[in-house]
KEVEXMAR-321787 format. One line per 4 residues: their letters; for each residue z, x, y of C-alpha. Coordinates in Angstrom, 3 decimals. Example, Ala and Ser with C-alpha at 12.3 -4.5 7.8 and 13.67 -1.06 7.14 Angstrom:
// KEVEXMAR-321787
as = 7.800,12.300,-4.500  7.140,13.670,-1.060
// end
This chain:
// KEVEXMAR-321787
mefs = 65.907,-23.286,137.370  62.695,-25.311,137.524  59.756,-23.718,139.327  56.580,-25.105,140.828
lvcl = 53.537,-23.191,139.575  50.692,-23.430,142.078  47.370,-23.067,140.183  44.086,-21.909,141.768
pfag = 40.727,-22.633,140.070  38.273,-20.192,138.517  34.625,-20.347,139.674  33.156,-23.799,139.138
ggag = 36.533,-25.211,138.132  38.749,-27.779,139.783  42.249,-29.163,139.772  41.326,-31.389,136.813
fyrg = 41.461,-28.370,134.495  45.162,-27.875,135.250  45.911,-31.606,135.354  44.791,-31.657,131.732
wkel = 47.709,-29.434,130.713  49.884,-31.948,128.857  52.865,-31.607,126.506  54.092,-28.473,128.237
pega = 56.615,-26.248,126.437  60.310,-26.620,127.212  61.210,-24.763,130.392  57.618,-24.758,131.675
priv = 57.201,-24.966,135.453  55.912,-28.049,137.241  52.131,-27.580,137.527  50.769,-27.948,141.074
pvql = 46.937,-27.748,140.992  45.160,-26.860,144.242  41.930,-28.786,144.760  39.321,-26.848,146.708
pgre = 36.561,-28.733,148.561  33.246,-29.402,146.827  34.623,-30.540,143.460  35.964,-33.647,141.734
erfi = 37.559,-36.031,144.264  36.539,-33.648,147.085  32.925,-33.476,145.906  31.412,-34.463,149.270
depy = 33.326,-31.763,151.181  31.613,-28.482,152.006  32.841,-25.761,149.604  34.376,-22.555,150.872
rdvv = 32.387,-19.340,150.802  35.202,-17.071,151.962  38.424,-16.409,150.048  40.497,-15.425,153.077
raae = 39.430,-18.484,155.055  40.281,-20.730,152.102  43.790,-19.260,151.913  44.364,-19.435,155.657
elap = 43.346,-23.100,155.835  44.880,-24.410,152.603  48.195,-22.521,152.536  49.741,-24.578,155.381
qlek = 48.782,-27.792,153.555  50.382,-26.435,150.405  53.548,-25.507,152.285  53.837,-28.977,153.745
glae = 53.693,-30.586,150.317  56.101,-28.174,148.601  58.679,-27.518,151.328  60.340,-30.903,150.794
dgrp = 60.429,-30.371,147.020  62.875,-27.464,147.289  61.869,-25.690,144.068  61.106,-21.958,144.054
vaif = 57.376,-21.291,143.833  55.117,-19.094,141.706  51.318,-18.849,142.008  48.720,-18.494,139.252
ghsl = 44.974,-17.875,139.413  42.327,-16.764,136.914  39.262,-14.662,137.860  38.140,-16.057,141.257
gavl = 41.473,-17.884,141.234  43.287,-14.529,140.989  42.017,-13.277,144.348  42.539,-16.730,145.854
ayef = 46.131,-16.642,144.543  46.615,-13.161,145.998  45.520,-14.261,149.472  47.574,-17.463,149.173
arql = 50.613,-15.321,148.344  49.985,-13.183,151.432  49.846,-16.288,153.626  53.031,-17.701,152.083
eksg = 54.885,-14.399,152.461  53.831,-14.203,156.092  55.061,-17.691,156.956  58.245,-17.565,154.873
vldl = 58.374,-21.375,154.603  58.519,-21.444,150.779  60.708,-19.562,148.316  57.880,-17.557,146.726
rhlf = 59.169,-15.732,143.645  56.173,-14.525,141.609  52.392,-14.061,141.540  50.458,-14.329,138.253
vsgs = 46.893,-12.976,138.373  44.671,-13.359,135.323  41.320,-12.044,134.118  40.709,-9.961,137.218
pgpw = 40.466,-6.338,138.319  42.595,-5.342,141.294  41.720,-6.920,144.649  40.029,-3.785,146.006
tgrt = 37.526,-3.568,143.140  34.137,-4.849,144.329  31.833,-6.864,142.104  28.730,-5.165,140.688
grat = 25.639,-6.797,139.166  25.628,-9.642,141.678  24.373,-13.159,140.928  24.226,-14.413,144.528
glad = 20.652,-15.193,145.602  19.091,-15.266,142.127  16.832,-18.114,140.949  18.651,-20.908,139.107
defl = 18.048,-19.869,135.496  18.723,-16.197,136.165  21.774,-17.091,138.245  23.291,-19.199,135.449
arvq = 22.558,-16.538,132.849  24.232,-13.895,135.015  27.255,-16.100,135.674  27.638,-16.804,131.950
efag = 27.494,-13.053,131.349  30.178,-12.451,134.005  32.457,-15.246,132.832  31.908,-15.175,129.089
yqhd = 32.006,-18.964,129.357  29.733,-21.826,130.390  30.850,-25.310,131.322  29.412,-27.927,128.953
alad = 28.182,-29.993,131.910  25.634,-27.287,132.790  23.651,-28.229,129.679  22.877,-31.628,131.265
pdmr = 20.011,-31.304,133.814  21.442,-33.928,136.182  24.942,-32.472,136.103  23.530,-28.979,136.494
elll = 21.773,-30.019,139.697  25.047,-31.425,141.032  27.183,-28.445,140.009  24.869,-25.601,141.010
pllr = 25.633,-25.668,144.782  29.381,-25.496,144.092  28.990,-22.735,141.519  26.782,-20.751,143.894
adve = 29.378,-21.102,146.671  32.187,-19.979,144.355  30.222,-16.978,143.087  29.301,-15.985,146.649
mhen = 32.968,-16.318,147.652  34.028,-14.058,144.775  31.288,-11.459,145.143  31.791,-11.075,148.908
ykpv = 35.584,-10.962,148.755  37.424,-8.199,150.595  41.237,-8.299,150.940  42.484,-9.159,154.407
sdep = 44.940,-6.237,154.259  45.713,-3.064,152.297  49.441,-3.706,152.745  51.044,-4.511,149.364
lsvp = 52.875,-7.776,148.849  56.622,-7.746,148.224  56.498,-10.524,145.605  56.499,-9.318,141.952
itsl = 53.129,-9.496,140.196  52.268,-10.123,136.553  48.679,-9.270,135.629  47.409,-11.132,132.561
rgse = 44.315,-10.564,130.454  42.932,-11.723,127.124  43.516,-9.009,124.548  39.821,-9.183,123.553
delv = 38.459,-9.514,127.110  35.182,-7.545,127.294  34.752,-8.246,131.015  38.043,-7.005,132.478
sree = 39.549,-3.904,130.881  43.240,-3.133,130.540  42.805,-0.377,133.125  41.236,-2.826,135.598
aeqw = 44.013,-5.364,135.043  46.511,-2.548,135.678  45.035,-2.042,139.177  47.185,-4.921,140.437
raat = 50.191,-2.580,140.271  49.121,-1.218,143.683  49.099,-4.734,145.187  52.890,-5.097,145.258
sgaf = 55.916,-3.082,146.330  57.953,-5.231,143.926  58.087,-5.348,140.149  54.860,-5.256,138.131
elve = 54.025,-6.136,134.549  50.775,-6.178,132.569  50.674,-8.736,129.747  47.921,-9.304,127.185
ipgq = 47.498,-12.749,125.633  45.462,-13.241,122.427  41.878,-14.247,123.190  38.831,-13.381,125.243
hmyl = 38.214,-13.573,128.985  38.650,-17.353,129.130  41.634,-17.396,126.770  43.300,-20.166,128.796
tdsp = 40.523,-22.658,127.905  41.507,-22.406,124.203  45.116,-23.458,124.846  47.408,-23.141,127.862
lpll = 50.533,-22.761,125.694  50.586,-18.936,125.232  50.050,-18.533,128.982  52.736,-21.055,129.945
eqvs = 55.202,-19.596,127.455  54.680,-16.174,129.063  55.039,-17.618,132.564  58.270,-19.368,131.540
rtlg = 59.690,-16.162,130.027  58.882,-14.194,133.168  60.338,-16.762,135.558  63.441,-17.199,133.387
r = 64.509,-13.568,133.688
// end
């Protein structure tokens, strides 16, 4: 059965990252990137600063586009995208419009774990250094002064959204959850990735994929092969 995999961006990222996933392995789901405001073709739109609000406003739009498709749906998000995916899943479960089958959260502690060592409010250079420390990754465009000036407001909004996030509810989801992490991730420990077990009353699995925190920027294939195996069970 072919699935639609709804993909939420990490901080500073956009739908273009997922649109770049070409030559997918056999049995891979159809990739459905979600474009948040403030980036790429939505550059002039005001970015979100609240995870719950983003999910509440964008989930109905997502439902409208996917309901006619008829495929079962899974959701994926990495880091900031993981908590966005979690709140999207809550909205989709509540409405019941789509056939939501699975939630994949990646590179993230459980949703009730607050962020320490905040970057919000720091001066530009210190902010970028702190974000690079948090993410273990820096977008190449930030090395260009003009691009940096354009990207900084979006990155600040995303970081604020992540650092201020609090789940809308303590009630666990019913959809099964797979928590993914890079096997060499120095930012999110195995124990922190395991915290997602408490976020569902359904099945739970923790999977490690070779690589560091941003393992999915090296190649999407190990991730998509794991997603396909899980959805094919």
